N, C-alpha and C positions, 0 to 999 in steps of 0.2 A: 270556571274557567274564566268565562267572560265576565265583563265586569265594565260600568259605566265608567266616561271620564270625569273625573272629579269638577264642580263648577270651576269656571274661569280659566281654567287650564288651556293652552295654547292646542291648537289641531292641525298638523301640515296635513294638507290634501296632495297627494302627487296624480299628475293624469296624463297617460300618454298618446302619441301621435294618433294612434290607431281610435281612436275616442274623440280628436278635433277637426278628422279630415272627412270629407263627404267622397264621393264615389267617383268626382271630377278631378280628384288631387289637392285640389286647395279647402282653405278653411269652413269648416260646415258652422254657419251661423247659430243653429240650432243647438249642437253639442257645446259651441261655447257658452251660450244660454245659459246651458243646464249645467253646467261646471258653476260659472256665476252663484244661477240659484242656490246650488249646495254649499257656498259661503259666505254668504248674504244669510244661510236659514242658520248657519253656525255661530255669525256675529250676531245674530238677532235672538239665540236662546246663551248670549255671555258666552261664547267660545270662542277666542280670538284666532282669527283663521289666518294660516299661511299656506298660499300655492304655489307648487311646482310644478311647474307646467314644461314639457315636448311640447312638440309639432311647428318652432320656425324655422329650420331646415325644410321639412317639409308645406309648409304653407310659403317657400318662396319658391316652390317647383312649379305653377304655373306660370309666375314670371318668366322664367328662363326656358320656358317650354318643355320640361322633365315632368314624365312620368311616374317615374321608379327613382330611387335613393341610389345617388351617384357616389360611387367610389374613390373620386379624386377628391384630393383634400383643398384643391385650391377652388373646385368648384362649392365641394360641401360650405365651404367659408362664404362664397358669395350667395348660397342657398340664406344659409343662418343671417347675413349681413340684411337681407331684401327681406324674407318672413319674419325676422323677428321684428320689424315695427308693424309689420301686419298686424302679430300677434298681439301683441301689448297695446296696440290702438284698439282691437277690437273688444279686450279684456278691459279696457278704460272706460270706452264708451258706456258698456254692459254695467259695470259696476257704479258711473255715475250717475247714469238712470236708475237707481237703485238707491240713490243716496250713501254710496261711498267712495273713498277716495285710494284708488289704486297705486299702490311704489315697485315700476321695476326692480329689481335686485340682481345682477348681473354676477357669480363666482365662479370661479376655476378650483380647479385643484391647487393650483400655482398657491394661491389666496390662501384656503383654507392650508396650505402645506409650511403657511406661515404663523407662526404663534400669535403676534402680534397683529397680524392683518384679522387670522383667527378671531379674535377679540376685538376685534375692530368690528367685525361683519354680526358678532354676537351686541354687541352696544346696537348699535344701527339698527337691529330686526326689533331688540327689545323697546326700542325708542319707539320705531312705528307701532306696534302692538300697542303699547302703551297711548296712543294719540288715535286712535281707531282705524289705521290705515291698513290697507289690507297689502300685505310684499308678495309681487307676483316675482317668483323665484326662475332663474333659468339659469343652466351654464353658460358663458360668453363663448359661444361656438365659433364665433366670427373668427376671435385668434387663438382659439383654446386647440391647438393641434391635437394634443393628448385626450382631453376630452371628446375631440370629434372622432379619435380612433376606437374610443373606448363608448360613448355614446351613453353614459351610467347613469341618466336623471334621477331612474333609482336608486343607486347611492347618494348622490345628490339631496336627494329628500332626507335620506338618515341622518346624514349630515346635518340639514335644516331643524331634522326634530330633536337631534340632541342638542343644537346652538339656542331654538327657543327652551327648550325643557319641556318640550309637548307629551300633552296624557296621552297623544295617540297617533301613528301616523297610520292612513287612510290611501292605498294604493289604488287609483279606480285604473279599469281596462275592459276590455271588452271582452273579459267573460265572465263566469257565475261568482270565481273565484281557485281557489286550485285545486286539482284532479289530482287522483291515483293515478292516472294515467293519462295519456292525450287521449281527449275527445273528440278527436277529429280523426284517429286510428280507431278508437275500439266501443264498443258499448256498453264495455263493463266499468269503463272510468267514472267515479265513484265524488263528488265532492266533499270533500275536506273541509270538514264544520270548524275544527278547535285542533290544534298541533303543537306540542312542545316547540321552542327555538331550535332546539338540538335535536327533535327526532329526525332517526334516521333516514324517513321515506320523502325529508324534504331535501338530504343529500342526493336519494335516486332520481328524486323530480327533476331536480338542477344539472343532474346529466344528461336526462333523458331530454330534456325539451331541446327547439330547433328555436332560432334568433328569430323578432317577428318580421315583417314584409316592410311598412314604413320605416317605424323606428329601429334605430339599432340595440333594442334591448330585448327583453321575452323575458318568458318565464324563470330562467336562471339567475337573472338580476334584481325580479320580484325578493325572491329567496333570498339573497344576499345582502340584499337593503331591509330583511325584517329580520336576519339575524346581527345586524348593524344595530338597527334599533332596541333589539333586546339587549343588550348591553348595554343600554343606556336606562334602562328597567322600563323603555315604552312600548307596546305592543303593538302590533302591527295588523290591521282588513285589509284585506285583498279583494275587492269587489267590485263589481258592476257600473260602469258610469253612465250607463243609460237606467236606471232605476231610480225610480220617485225616490226621494228621502232615504237613500240609501247613506249617505256620510250622516247625517242628523239619526238615524238608527245605531249605526255601527258607534257611533257617540254615546249613544244610549242604554248599549248593551242588548240591542238586540240581535236575533242571530242573523246575520246576513254574511252572505261573503265567507271568507275563510280567517278567523282568528288567530294568529300565532301571538303566544306565551310569550312572554319574555322570560328573562331572568329574576329573580325574584330579589336579587342586590343589583345597584349601577356601580359600572366603574368609578375614578375617580374622573375629574373634567380632563385632568392633563394626560390620565391614560388612555382615554376616550379621545384625543387629540393624534397621539400615537400611534391607536390603530386605526384608528379610519380616517384622521386628515393628513397625516404624512406621506406624501408619493412613495413606494416602496423599490431601493435602488438593485436589492440583489436577495440571494437566498442563503441561509447557513443550514448546514444538513448535520445531524446530531444524532450521536449514540442512543440507546435504551437507556441509560445509566442517565444522560441529563434530561432525555424527555420526562422522566420519572421525579427526576430532583426537583424539575422548573414546576414542573402540574403539581403534584402531590407536596415538595417540599419550600414551595415559594423562594427555591434558590436561584441566583444569579447563575448565567451562563460560561462557565469557564473554557476555555481553550482546549483542555482534557478530551473534553466530550464532543469536540468537531471532528466532522467525519470528512466534508467538502466545501466549498464554498461557489456562488453562481456568480456571474455579474461581476461588475467593476464597479464597486461602493467605497467611498472615501472614509473618513473618522466622523462620525457624527449625523451618518445616514440610516434611515429606517432599510430594516432586510427583516424579509419573513424567517422563523425559523421552521425545518421540515425533520420529518421523521425520517428513518431509513426509506419508506414505502414514498418517501414525496410528499405526505399528507402534513398540511399546514396544521404546528401546534400553536407557534404564538409569531410574534412580532414586536421589534424591539429597536432601540440608537445602540448602534455598534460604534463602541470605542477603541474600532479598529479596522484598517483600512483592507480591502479585501487582498492586496498583495504583503499584507503582514500575517494574515491570517491563512493562507493557502502555504505560507511555509513552516508554521508553528501549531497545525489542527493536531490534535491529542497528546500535545505537549502540556506542561503544567501549565497555569498560567501565570508563576513567577518568572517564564521565557519571553512573555510579552508585557510583562508590569500590572498585571490587574485581570480582572474581569472581561472577559468580552463583552459581552450587553451586562449592566449592572440590574437588580431586580427594578428599582425605582424606574427605570426604564423598557421594562418589560412586560408585554402583555400576554396572557393565556387565552388563547381564541378557542381551545376544544380541550 
């Protein structure tokens, strides 16, 4: 199942707050130096590296006299504004000491949800990598309220991996990898060496795990990110940031951390953008017949299969498609607003003048 990354392919490395922050609540210079060493090792072996880093909010805590992550949005924004400067300054200096230029790249879901800006971001990252510059990517937490609520740099890393056509996504954390159970709660927990992206054990892990203390992510967001990368045909390795050469070993196919095997075929760039670049504004629940039609038959979603809608969305908004149990089936761009669909659910599509979601705008996720 494991395999090395093709020579010359970009590699996206994501590091979380818990791997960067010391016991005093501030940035740990040794931890930052270790991350830089991982990135430089990739570059020297011919794999253009992209770093997606958390830590800006936590890095701002000491200046504000905080010891724990605040819940107030305004305080989070201030912490991010202070900490982002400190974080990038540390990275830039340490990369420069090793002869590499680093470039700060701040992204938001709002940017990634706009097709033109999405393509511009991809072009900018490609140009940086072509020039030998190491992009340091983070969410723009100072102004992006939605990102502060979700705090999902794991998801951002998966989207970035797609943007640059990465050969691998490496998620560095403070544990050895993914375990069958929470190792803090039971001695029976076993490290998962390799799993398929659609393995049911990942669903169980995602439901059972709790949120981290410093960051707002956790094992659940890492599982989600790995599955997102899988739809791009990109494998993910989740591994311990403190292990020497762990990133180079992962890229070389060495058995480190947990390998999540991707889909054998990737979705088109546009469908990946629909699935993971566009924000979701609501949900549509469909009956079993509609589920079978879009899963097995590659059909468009018709009004006759709708049972209910959730949320207030407009024509052209992205919505989730759920089955009767509430499980996610697909995501797509609705051709009608929620007000129209609420009145026509279960009726023939001629009633509203066509498909609810055309198959070209529909991505089957499960």
